[in-house]
N, C-alpha and C positions, 0 to 999 in steps of 0.2 A: 431386427430380430430374426433368429434362425428359423427357417421354414421346416416344419416337422411332417412326419408321415400323416398325422391327423389333419393338418392343414390341407394336404394334397387330397386326402380322402373327402374332406368336406367340399372342396372345390369341384371334385369329380362326381360328388353324390354317390360314393360307394363306401364300403367299410375299410378300415385300416388293414384288415386281413386281405382284402382284395388288392390293395396297393402293394402289400408285401409279396403277394403271389405273382404280381406283374413283374417285379424287379428280381425276385428270387427264382422265379420259374418253377414253383413247387406244386402247382396244380393248375387245371385248365381255367383260363379266363378268355372271354369272347374277344375277337379281334377288335371290335368297336370299343369295348371297355378298355382294352389294353392300350389302344391308340390314344384314347382320351386321357388316360392317366399319364402316359409318356409325354404328351403335349403340354399338360398342365405342369408337370415336373420340370420340363425344360423352361417354360415361361417363368417360373419362380426360382429357377436355378437350384432346384432340389437335388441333393446328392445322396442317394440311398446308401444304407449300410450294405456292404457286399459280403455275402456268405459263400461265394463260389469256391469250391475246393480246387478248381483248376487255376485260380489266381496265385501269383507268387508274392502277393503283398501281405501285410500284417493281418488283413481281414481274413485271409485264408486260414491262418492259424486260429482265428476265432472260431471257425467252423469245427475245428478239431477239438475244442474245449466244450464239454458238456456240463457245465456247472449251472445249477439251479439255486437261486438265492431265496431263502425262506426268511421273511422279515416279520418281526413281532414287536409289539410296543410294551413288552414286560421283560424283566431282567432275566428270569430263569424259566423258560418255557417248559422245561422237563420236570419242574417241581409239581408232582401230582397233587399235593395237598393245596398248593397255591393256585394251580390252574387245572383242576380236574376235567374241565371241558376241553381246553385246547391240547392237552397232552394226547388225548385220543385222536383229535384232528391230525396232529403231527404224525401219529402212528399211521394213519391212513395214507398220508402223503409219502412216508417212507416205504410203505408196503407197495404202493403203485410204482415208484421209481426203481425199486429193486429189480424189476424186470427189464430195465433199460440201462443203457450205458451213461448214466448221469451221476454226477457227484452233487450232493446236497451241502450248501453252505448256509449256516444259521447265523443271523445277525439281529441283535436287539437295537432298538432306537431309544432315544432319551426324550422324544417329544419336544425338541427344540429344533425348529425348522432348519436354521442355518447350520447347526452342528450335524443334524441328521443328513442334510444334503451333502455336506463335506464328506461324511463317512461313506455315503452311498457312491459319491464320485470315486473315492479311493477304492471301494469295493469293486465297482464296475471296471475301472482301469486295471486293477490287479488280477481279478478273477475272470474277466471276460464272460460275464454272466449271460446265459442264453435266455433266461426268463426269470420272473419273480412270482412267488406266492406271498401275498401280504395278509397276515392274519390279525384280526382284532379290529375293534371299532374306533379306538381313540388314536388314530393316526392322522396327522394333519393332511388335509386334502391337497394342500400345495405340494406335499411330497408325492402323493399319488399322481398329480399332474406332471411332476418332474419325471417320474418313470415313463409316463406316456410320451413326453417330449423327447426322451432318449430313444424312442422307437424300440423299446424292449418289451416283449409280451408280458402282461401281468394278469393275475387272477387275484380277486379279493375274496376272503373268506370271513363271513360274519360282519360284513360291512357292505352298505348299499348306498353309495353316493348318488347324486342327482345325475351325474354324467352317464347317459345312455350308451356310450361307446365303450364302457368298461364291462368286463366279464366278472360275475359274482357267483359265489356258492353260498346259499343262505338256508336257514330253516323256515319252516312254516310256523313262525312264532305267533302270528295273529290267530290262525285257526287252532293252534295248539292251546292257547290261553282260552279261546272260546269254548273249546271242548271241555277243558277242565272246569270252568265256571258252570257250564251247562250240567256237567256231571254232579257238581255240588248242589245245584238247584233241584235236580231230580232226587237228591237224597233229602230234600226238604229245607235246605239252607236258603235264607234270604238275607241275613245280615253277614255278608261276606266281606271281610277286610282284604285289602291288597297291600302287599309288601313288595316294593320294587326298588330299582336302582336308577341311576341318572337317566333322564329321558333323552339326552343326546346320544345314548347308546341305542342303535338301531333296533337290536333284538328286544331290549327291555321296553323300549317305547311301543313296539308292535304288541308285546304281551299286555301292556297296560291298556292299549286300545281295544284288544280283544276282550279283556275283563269288562270294560265299560260297555261295549257293544252288547254283550249278553245280558247284563243287568238291565240296560235300557230296552232291549228287545223283549224282556219279561216284565216290563212295567215296574222295575225295581230302581229306585233312585240311587245315584252314586253319591254316597255320604263321604264328604271330604274328610270327616273325622276318622273314617275307617281306612284311609289311604296314607301310607307312609312311604316316602321316596328316600332311599338311602343314597348319599352322595358325599364324596366322589367314589367311595368303594362300596361294595355290596357283598361282603363276606359273612362268615358265620357270626362274628361279633357285632357286625352292623345289624343283622336280623335280631340278635339277642337284645341289643339296646333299644331298637325300634319297638319291639313288642313290650318291653318293660314300660316304655313311655305310653304306648298305645293303651295298654290295659289300666295304667295308673290314672291317666287323664281323660278317659272316655267314659261318659255315663251310659252310653249304649255299647254293651259288650257284644262283640261278633260271635256268631256260632261257628264260624270257620275262618281260616286265614289262607289266602291264596298267595303264595310267594312266587316271585318272578324267576328265582333259581333255587336249586336245592340248598346251597349254602345259606341263604337267607332263611329257608324253611327250617334247617337244622338249628340255627340260632334261635328261631322263634320257639321251637319245641323245648329247647333248654330253658328259656325264659318262662314259658307257660308252666312247666313242671316245677320250677323254683317258686312260682307264685301260687302253687297248690292246685292247679287245674289238671284234670285227667284228659289225656289224648287217646281216643277221640270222643270219650263219653261227654266231656264238657265242651270241647272245642276240636273241630277237625282241622288238619293242617295239610296243605299240598305244596309241592315244589314244581320245578321245571328243569330238565336236563337229564335226569336219571343217572347221576354220577354213581360210582360204585358204592359210596358210603350210604346211599339212600336206601339200600336193601338191608343195612345193618344198624339203622337207628332203632330206638325203642319208643314206640312201635315202628316197624318199617314204613317208610315214607311213600305215600301216593304221589306220583309225579308224572310229568310228561316226558316220554322217552324220545331222545334225539339220536339219530343215527350218525354219531360223531365221526367214527372211523370212515363211514361212507362219504361224509363231507370231504375228508382229506383225499379219499380215492378219486372222487369226482373232480376236485381241484387239480390233482395231479394229472388226470386224463385230459382235462380241458387245456391246461397249460401245454402239455405235450402236443395237442392238436394245434394250438396257436403257433407254437414254434415251427411246426411243420406246414403251416399255412392251410390247415384243413377246416378252419371254422369260417363259414361264409359271413356270419353276422355276430355281433356281440350279443350275449345272452345272460340273463339272470336265472340261475338254476335253483329252484326251491325244493328242498328235501322234506318229504312228508314226516310227521310226528304222530305219536299215539299216546293216549292216557294209559298209565299203568296203575291200577287200583291195588293198594296195599292196606295195611291195618291202621293207618293214621286218619282215616276218614270213616264216618258212620252215618247211618240214617238218623234224622231228627225224630225223637220219639216224644 
């Protein structure tokens, strides 16, 4: 099995960034650490990627190519109606790199590991990628490991795997959901329904856990009859269908619906209006993400605001630092969120 930069880092008890700095001489590393890394590399016959501009081999050409790969698991990332969250993230990435001499290469995957691995091999060989930003939760973790084994810097956005050696940019989903449910309780709501998406999605799972934590912290039971998890998709129509089912088959009617994203909330509002309910007089509705459409629903949607473009800016900055060997350790960067109160919620009277 080929020895990777991660293997050397583990043996030397240092980060992969430190190993990269030793061989690329991009930043200071103590003599003792440098010697330890070099000795371990020799022992395991590790051959680092060479980025030296003074070299006459093909790796020298690689240094002259400044291509960043943006990988996502959906077909059209620029479809604002299909992916209102990720289009803003992509905008932030583009904004960051416009200040530097990088070319951005966008690539979708099909979520078939073997096919995706083959397409990534071809992409790396043809484009000589400097680093990758991987966007979205539903990417096979074997593919993430594949990138690591290639010794190419990667940043994950909206994905939080168990591997502590990976760099991630995330939202404070848990506390955002807690703040929203706490806001509803302060308005007098106790029968709070939750409308979520698949719990293998890191962000949606954290939002569900935040919902449960606040109810339990206020001595309110989590009624499973008031919880609807939409899977595999969690779009407007999923929210619409879920609320039709919730209100039809439930003897205990909620006074509010806390949706895990704005699309689900917008679908919920449509269903409630069709069923003859007034929002917020009969039922309050909240979302999460603060997509642009949230301000134009009738009534405007109370939601949790996410700094989506800032996520992209931070992802770009972190990858740039990784490429230049400036990050001493792997980090999970969590971006703060805030509740935006609009007209879809009201006090219980």
